[in-house]
DOFILO-63089 format. One record per atom (N, C-alpha, C, O): residue in one letter; x, y, z; residue number from 1; atom name. Coordinates in steps of 0.2 Angstrom, whole numbers, always signed. Example, Ala and Ser with C-alpha at 12.3 -4.5 7.8 and 13.67 -1.06 7.14 Angstrom:
// DOFILO-63089
LOTI  res     px     py     pz    n  atom
LOTI    A    +66    -28    +39    1     N
LOTI    A    +62    -22    +39    1    CA
LOTI    A    +66    -16    +39    1     C
LOTI    A    +71    -17    +42    1     O
LOTI    S    +64    -11    +35    2     N
LOTI    S    +68     -5    +36    2    CA
LOTI    S    +64     +0    +39    2     C
LOTI    S    +67     +6    +40    2     O
//
This chain:
// DOFILO-63089
LOTI  res     px     py     pz    n  atom
LOTI    K    +72   +238   -238    1     N
LOTI    K    +71   +237   -231    1    CA
LOTI    K    +72   +244   -227    1     C
LOTI    K    +77   +247   -229    1     O
LOTI    G    +68   +245   -222    2     N
LOTI    G    +70   +252   -218    2    CA
LOTI    G    +71   +250   -211    2     C
LOTI    G    +76   +248   -209    2     O
LOTI    T    +66   +251   -207    3     N
LOTI    T    +66   +250   -200    3    CA
LOTI    T    +62   +244   -199    3     C
LOTI    T    +57   +244   -195    3     O
LOTI    I    +64   +238   -202    4     N
LOTI    I    +61   +232   -201    4    CA
LOTI    I    +65   +227   -197    4     C
LOTI    I    +71   +226   -198    4     O
LOTI    V    +62   +225   -191    5     N
LOTI    V    +65   +221   -187    5    CA
LOTI    V    +63   +213   -187    5     C
LOTI    V    +57   +212   -186    5     O
LOTI    E    +67   +209   -189    6     N
LOTI    E    +65   +202   -190    6    CA
LOTI    E    +69   +198   -185    6     C
LOTI    E    +75   +198   -184    6     O
LOTI    L    +65   +193   -182    7     N
LOTI    L    +68   +189   -177    7    CA
LOTI    L    +67   +182   -179    7     C
LOTI    L    +61   +179   -178    7     O
LOTI    V    +72   +178   -182    8     N
LOTI    V    +71   +172   -184    8    CA
LOTI    V    +76   +167   -181    8     C
LOTI    V    +82   +168   -181    8     O
LOTI    V    +73   +162   -178    9     N
LOTI    V    +77   +157   -174    9    CA
LOTI    V    +78   +151   -179    9     C
LOTI    V    +73   +147   -179    9     O
LOTI    Q    +84   +150   -181   10     N
LOTI    Q    +85   +144   -185   10    CA
LOTI    Q    +91   +140   -182   10     C
LOTI    Q    +90   +136   -178   10     O
LOTI    N    +97   +141   -185   11     N
LOTI    N   +103   +138   -183   11    CA
LOTI    N   +106   +142   -177   11     C
LOTI    N   +112   +142   -177   11     O
LOTI    G   +102   +146   -174   12     N
LOTI    G   +105   +151   -169   12    CA
LOTI    G   +100   +156   -168   12     C
LOTI    G    +94   +155   -168   12     O
LOTI    Q   +103   +162   -168   13     N
LOTI    Q    +98   +168   -168   13    CA
LOTI    Q   +100   +173   -174   13     C
LOTI    Q   +105   +176   -174   13     O
LOTI    F    +95   +174   -178   14     N
LOTI    F    +96   +178   -184   14    CA
LOTI    F    +92   +184   -183   14     C
LOTI    F    +86   +184   -184   14     O
LOTI    V    +95   +190   -181   15     N
LOTI    V    +92   +196   -180   15    CA
LOTI    V    +94   +201   -185   15     C
LOTI    V   +100   +203   -186   15     O
LOTI    E    +89   +203   -189   16     N
LOTI    E    +90   +208   -194   16    CA
LOTI    E    +87   +215   -193   16     C
LOTI    E    +81   +215   -193   16     O
LOTI    F    +91   +220   -191   17     N
LOTI    F    +89   +226   -189   17    CA
LOTI    F    +90   +231   -194   17     C
LOTI    F    +95   +234   -195   17     O
LOTI    G    +85   +232   -198   18     N
LOTI    G    +86   +237   -204   18    CA
LOTI    G    +91   +235   -209   18     C
LOTI    G    +90   +229   -212   18     O
LOTI    Q    +96   +238   -209   19     N
LOTI    Q   +102   +236   -214   19    CA
LOTI    Q   +108   +233   -210   19     C
LOTI    Q   +113   +232   -213   19     O
LOTI    T   +107   +233   -203   20     N
LOTI    T   +112   +230   -199   20    CA
LOTI    T   +110   +223   -198   20     C
LOTI    T   +105   +221   -196   20     O
LOTI    L   +115   +218   -199   21     N
LOTI    L   +114   +211   -198   21    CA
LOTI    L   +118   +209   -192   21     C
LOTI    L   +124   +210   -192   21     O
LOTI    F   +114   +206   -187   22     N
LOTI    F   +117   +203   -181   22    CA
LOTI    F   +116   +196   -181   22     C
LOTI    F   +111   +193   -181   22     O
LOTI    I   +122   +192   -181   23     N
LOTI    I   +121   +184   -181   23    CA
LOTI    I   +124   +182   -174   23     C
LOTI    I   +130   +183   -173   23     O
LOTI    V   +120   +179   -170   24     N
LOTI    V   +122   +177   -163   24    CA
LOTI    V   +121   +170   -162   24     C
LOTI    V   +115   +167   -163   24     O
LOTI    K   +126   +166   -161   25     N
LOTI    K   +125   +159   -160   25    CA
LOTI    K   +127   +157   -153   25     C
LOTI    K   +132   +159   -150   25     O
LOTI    P   +122   +154   -149   26     N
LOTI    P   +123   +152   -142   26    CA
LOTI    P   +128   +146   -141   26     C
LOTI    P   +129   +144   -136   26     O
//
């Protein structure tokens, strides 16, 4: 993966920005 931004809403907010992983739960 390089500069790929994925926005997947499952059990919260799964945001994968490149090699950085951000998991945000409301």
